[in-house]
C-alpha positions in Angstrom: 203.1 124.1 25.5 206.4 122.3 26.1 207.7 122.1 29.6 210.9 120.0 30.6 212.0 118.3 33.7 215.8 117.2 34.2 216.5 114.5 37.0 220.0 113.0 37.5 221.3 109.5 38.1 224.2 107.0 38.7 224.6 104.2 35.9 227.7 101.9 34.8 228.4 100.3 31.5 230.5 99.5 29.1 230.0 98.8 25.1 231.4 95.5 24.6 232.3 96.2 20.4 234.0 99.7 20.9 237.7 100.5 20.3 238.1 103.3 22.6 238.2 103.0 26.3 234.6 103.0 26.5 234.3 98.7 26.0 236.2 98.6 29.6 233.6 98.7 32.3 233.3 102.5 33.9 230.0 104.7 34.8 228.3 108.0 34.3 226.4 110.6 36.1 223.8 110.8 33.3 220.7 113.2 33.3 217.7 112.3 31.6 215.5 115.4 30.2 211.6 114.7 30.2 209.8 117.2 27.3 206.4 117.1 27.6 203.7 118.7 25.3 200.1 119.6 26.6 197.4 122.6 27.1 198.2 124.4 30.1 195.1 123.3 32.2 192.3 126.7 32.5 190.4 124.6 35.3 189.5 126.8 37.7 190.8 125.8 41.3 192.3 122.8 40.6 196.1 122.6 41.6 197.2 122.7 38.1 195.7 124.9 36.9 198.7 127.5 34.8 200.5 124.2 34.0 201.2 121.7 31.6 201.7 118.8 34.7 202.7 119.9 38.0 206.7 119.3 37.4 206.8 116.7 41.0 203.8 114.9 38.8 206.7 114.8 36.0 209.7 113.7 38.3 207.6 111.3 40.7 207.3 109.5 37.6 209.7 109.3 35.9 211.4 108.2 39.6 208.8 105.4 39.7 209.0 104.8 35.7 213.0 104.4 35.0 215.3 106.7 37.6 214.4 104.8 40.2 215.4 101.4 38.2 218.4 102.8 36.6 220.3 104.4 39.4 223.3 102.7 41.1 222.8 100.2 38.7 224.5 98.5 36.4 223.1 98.8 32.4 224.4 95.3 30.3 223.8 94.3 26.6 222.4 91.3 26.9 224.5 89.3 24.6 227.8 90.8 26.5 227.3 87.2 28.4 230.6 87.8 30.0 230.0 90.7 31.9 225.7 90.2 32.5 227.0 86.4 33.9 229.8 87.7 36.5 226.7 90.9 37.3 223.7 88.6 37.7 226.3 86.0 40.1 227.2 88.8 42.4 224.3 88.4 45.5 222.3 91.1 45.5 223.6 93.5 42.4 222.1 95.9 41.1 222.4 94.8 37.0 219.7 95.5 34.6 219.6 93.7 31.4 218.8 95.2 28.1 218.4 93.7 24.5 220.5 96.9 22.9 223.8 97.8 23.9 224.1 100.6 26.4 225.3 103.6 23.8 223.8 107.2 24.7 221.5 106.7 22.1 219.4 103.0 23.2 219.4 105.0 26.3 217.4 107.4 24.8 215.2 105.6 22.8 214.6 102.7 26.1 214.2 106.2 28.6 211.2 107.2 25.5 209.4 103.4 25.4 209.6 103.4 29.3 208.0 106.7 29.8 206.0 107.2 27.1 202.9 105.5 28.2 203.5 106.4 32.4 202.6 110.4 31.0 198.7 110.2 30.2 196.6 113.1 30.0 194.3 112.8 32.6 193.1 116.6 32.4 192.3 117.2 29.1 194.7 119.1 28.0 196.6 116.4 25.0 199.3 116.0 27.6 201.9 113.5 26.2 206.1 112.9 25.6 207.4 114.6 23.3 211.0 113.9 23.8 213.7 112.5 26.2 217.3 113.8 26.5 219.6 111.1 28.0 222.8 113.4 28.5 226.2 110.3 29.3 228.8 113.1 30.1 227.6 117.1 30.3 228.9 117.1 26.6 227.5 114.6 24.9 223.5 113.4 24.7 221.5 111.4 23.2 217.7 112.5 21.8 214.4 110.5 21.3 211.5 112.5 19.9 207.9 111.4 19.2 207.9 110.2 15.9 205.8 111.9 13.3 203.6 108.5 13.3 203.2 108.4 16.8 200.6 111.4 16.9 
C-alpha cells in the first residue's frame, strides 16, 4: 500500500550558472509530496488500525526534519560564495547552505536523504519512504525515488 502526504513551504534560491532568469535571486511556493509504502496496520484497537501511518505523523516528521528548516529560508549552493557570504552576513537571516545547486532535482534528492531515516517501521508493517516529489511550480517537479538497491 502507498500513502502520500503533501506539504507546502516558501523558499528562495538561484541557479548561479544558469543562462535564464533563474540565475537571479528569486523564490517559489514549493510543494513536497512524501510517499510511503507499507502494510496496513491490522492490530485490533490500535489508533493506527487500518492505516499505513497516520497522516498527521507523516506531516509532523516532515515538518521537523525538512519543512521547518527550509520554509522561508534561502537555499544556497556552497559554491555560490558571493551569495552565500552575503546572506550569512545578514543578522538572523535564514540561510541553508547546500552541497549542490538548488535545482528541483537536487532538492528532491536532498529531501529524500533527509527524510529517509526519519520514516521508520515501528508497527511491523514494513514502512519505508518510497518517493519524494518536489514541486518548484505547479507545472514543474522532480521525483526522487528509492533505488532498487535500497530494498
